[in-house]
N, C-alpha and C positions, 0 to 999 in steps of 0.2 A: 503494500499499500504505500502511495507517495506520502512524503512528510507534509506538515502543515505549511510550511513555506512556499514548497512547491506548488500546492494547490491555490494557495492566496495568489501567487504569481499568475497561473493558468485563468483563475477567474477575472483578474484584473486584465489580463490579456484579452480574453474572450469579450469582455465587456468594451473594451477600446475598440475591438473590430465590430461589435454591434453597433455602436455609435457611428463608425464611418458606413456601415452597410445601410443604416437608417436614414443617414444623409444622402447618400447617393440615392436612394430610393426616391427621397422626396424631390431632389433635383431632377430625376428621371420623369417622376410625375409631372412636374412643372413643364419640363420641355415637351412631354407627350402630348399634352393638351393643345399646344400650338402646332405641334408637327402634324397631329392627326387632322387638325383643321384644316392645314394647308394641303395635305394629300386628299383629303375628301373633295375640298373644294376644287383642286386641279383635276380631278378625273373627268368632270364634264367637258373640258376644253380638249383634253388629249382625245376623248370618245368622238367630240365634235369634229376635230380634225381629221379623223380617220373616216368618219362619215361623209364628210365634205370630200374627201379625196376619192372615196368609192363612189360617189355620185358623179364626179368629173371623168373618174376611170370608166363608168358604165356607159357614159355619152361618146366614148371615143371609139371610131371605128376600127382602129388598128393601134398597134403600138410600135409600127415603124420608126415613127420620128419622136417616141417617148423619151424621156431623159434616162440616163443610166440607172438612177435611183429607182426608177420603176420598172424599166425594162429587163434590167439585170445584166450580167455579163454573157449570158448564154452557158454559164458553167457552174458548178457548185463543188469545184475541187478543193477550194481552200475557204476555210471558215475562219471567222474571228469571233471569239467569245468576250463578250465585255462583262466581267465579273465585279458586282457591287456589292461590297461588304462594308465593315464598319472600320474604323483606325483603333478602335478600343475593344477591350474584352469585357469580361464580367456581365455578360447579357445571355447567359444560357447557351442555346443550341443556335441561336442567331446566326453566326458566322459559319459555324461547321455544316449547317445544312444547306447553303449555299455552295460551299466548298464540296459536299458530297455530291450534290447534283451535278456541278462543273466536272469533276472527276468520271462522274458516269457517262456524261454527254462526251467528254473527250474519247473515252474508251469505245464507244458506239461508232463515233466519226472514225477513229482511227482503224476500226476492224472494217470500216467500209472503204478504207484506203483513201480516207480525206486528209487534207493537210490542215492542222489546227494551230491557232495562235491564240495567244491570251492578252487581253489588255484589261488590267485590274485597277479598280478603284477600292482603296481601303487597304492599310498595312496588314491587317489580320488575315485576309484573304490571300495576299501575297506571300505572307510568311507560311502559310499552310501548303499552298501549291508549289512553292519554290522547291520544297524537299523532293518532289517528283517530276516536276514539269517546269525546272528553272529554264530549259531550252527553248520552251514555247512563249515564254513571256515576252511581249514587245515593250511593255512599260509598266509601271506601277505609279498611280496617282494618289497621292496621301493628301489628308487635310482638306478634301473636296467639300465636306459636309461639317467643317469644325464649328461653323456658326449656323447651322442648320441647312437645308436643301435650297439653294439659290438658283436662278435660271441662268446667272452668266456663266457657271462652270459648265452647266448642261450644253450650253449654246457653243462654247469653245471646244467641249468634247465632241459635239457633233460636226463643227467645221474640221476638226481633226480626222474623224472617222472618213467624212465625206473626201477629204483630200486623199486619204489612204486608199479609199474606194476608187477614186477616179485614177490612180496612179497603178491600179491592178495589183495591190497588195492583197486582196481578198476578194471572194465572190459573195459570200454570205455573212452578215453580221447578226448575232444573237446575244440579246442582255439576258443575264440571269440575275434575280434580285428577289427579295422577300416583299410580298404583297401584304400590307396592312390589313388584318380583319378586327382582331381586338388586341388588348392588352396582354391577352394569353394565347393568342393565335396569329401567326404569320405564315403565309403559305408562299413556299418557293414557285416562282414564276419564271418560265424561260420564254422570251418573246422575241420574234424575228424581226428587226427593223431595218435592215438592209438586205436586198431590194425590198420596196414596199410589198407586203404579203397581200396579193392580189387575191388569192383564194378566199382571204377571210373577209372581204367586202362584197357588196354592201351589207353591213352589220348594224344592227339597232341596238344601242347601248341603253342601259337603264334609264328610264324615263325618255327615251328619244324614240325617234322613227328612222326606220331604214330608208334609203333612197328609192323612190318608186321606179318600178320596172318601166321601160319604155318612154321614160319622162323626157322632154325636150328641152335642152339647154342652149341659150344663146350666149357664146363666151366673148367677151372683149376684155383684154386682147385674146388670142387662140389659146387652145387647150396647152400647147406645148410651153407657151411662155407662163402660164399659170402654173404649171406643173413644176417649171423650173424654179420657181419661187416658193410654191407650197411644200414641196418634197423635202427640200433642206429645213424648213421651219417645222414640219412634222418630225424629222428625225430628232431636232432639238428638244420639241417637246415631249417625244416619248423617252427621251433620255431623261429628262426632268421629271416624268412621272415615275421612272425607276428610281432616281434619286429620292425623290419626295417619299414615296412609298418605303423605301428601304430606312431612310432616317426616322420615320414614324414607327416602323417595326423594331428597330434598335432601340428605341427609347422604352417601347412597350416590354420588349423583352429583358431589358436592364431593370425596369421597375419590377417586373415579377421575379426576376432571379434575387434581386436586392430584398424585396419583402420574404422571399423564403430563407435567404441567408439570414436575416435578421431575426426571424422565427426560430431558426435552428440554432442560432446564438443564444437566443433565450432558453431554449430548452436544454442547451448544454450548460449554461449557467445555473440553471436548477439542479442538474444532476451534480455538477461539481460542488455546488454549495451543500447539497446532501451530504455528498461524500466527505467534505471538509468537516461539517458538523459531527458526522458520525466519528471520525478521526479524532476531532479534537475531545468529544466526549469520551473516547477510548483512552486517550492520553491521560484525561483529568482522572478517570477511573483507576488507571495503572498508578498514577501518582498517589492517589487516596489508599490503595492498597499497601503501597510500599511504606506510606507513613504510618498506617495503622499496625503494619506489620513489624515495622522498627520499634513502635510505642510498646507493643505486646512483648517484644524480645527483651525490652529494658526492664519492663515490669516484672 
C-alpha cells in the first residue's frame, strides 16, 4: 500500500489535472457555440452554390468548351486527398477517425493502381500520416484554423488547388473531414471537389429545391464565362465548408473529451481519498496499539 505522502501527492496532482480539464471544457464549450452557428449558417450557401451550378450544367448542351474544373482531365489516374484535421489533440477520436478513413482510401486507390498524394491541413493529421505515407505528402498547412474557420485561408487553398490542377499535378481531388452533427457526434465525410461532381447534381438540399428538368435559361454572359467564375468560387466555398464543419467538430469532440476527463478525475480523487483515509486510519490504529502495548509492558 502506498504511504500517506505518496497518496497526498497523487490526490493533489489529479486535482490539478481536473482543474485543467474543466477549464478546457469550458473554453471548448464557448468556442463550440460560435463554431456551430458558423457551420450551420454556412451550409445553405455551399448547398445553394452546388444547386446553382447544377442548374447551369443541366442547361448546357455539351461540355466541349467547359472549363477544366467541370469537364475534368479525361483521366483519374492521379488523386489528391485534402485531409482536414486539427493542430491540437485532447479531442477524443476526432483526428484519428479522419486519419483512419484517409488510410483506407489510400489503400483502396493504390490497389486500383492510382497515384495518390496528400495535402494535409492540421499538424495532428500530418504527424499520424507521416509515419507511413511521408513520401505522399505534398505539404502540411498548420494553424489554418487557429482563430476559427475563416474564408480567406479557404480561398487561398482553393487557388492553390486550382493552380496544381491546371498544371496537371492531379486529376481528382477529394476532401476528407468531420461533419458536425452534435457535440457527441461527428461524421467523417469524403467529398469530391475537383472536378465538379456532375453525377451529384441537380440535388435538392435541405429546405431547398432541385433545378427543374427541362427549364430554359438565358445566360448573360454565356455558360462558359459564368462557369469560369463560378467553379473557382464553388471550390473555395466547399473548402470553407470543410474547414468550418471540422472546426465545429473539433470543439465538440474536445468539450466531450474534457467533460469525460473531468468526471474520471473526480472518480479517481474519490478513490484515492478513500484509500488515503483508510491508510491514515490504519496508521493511527497501529500507533495506538504500539502505545498501549508499551504501556502494558511497563506496567
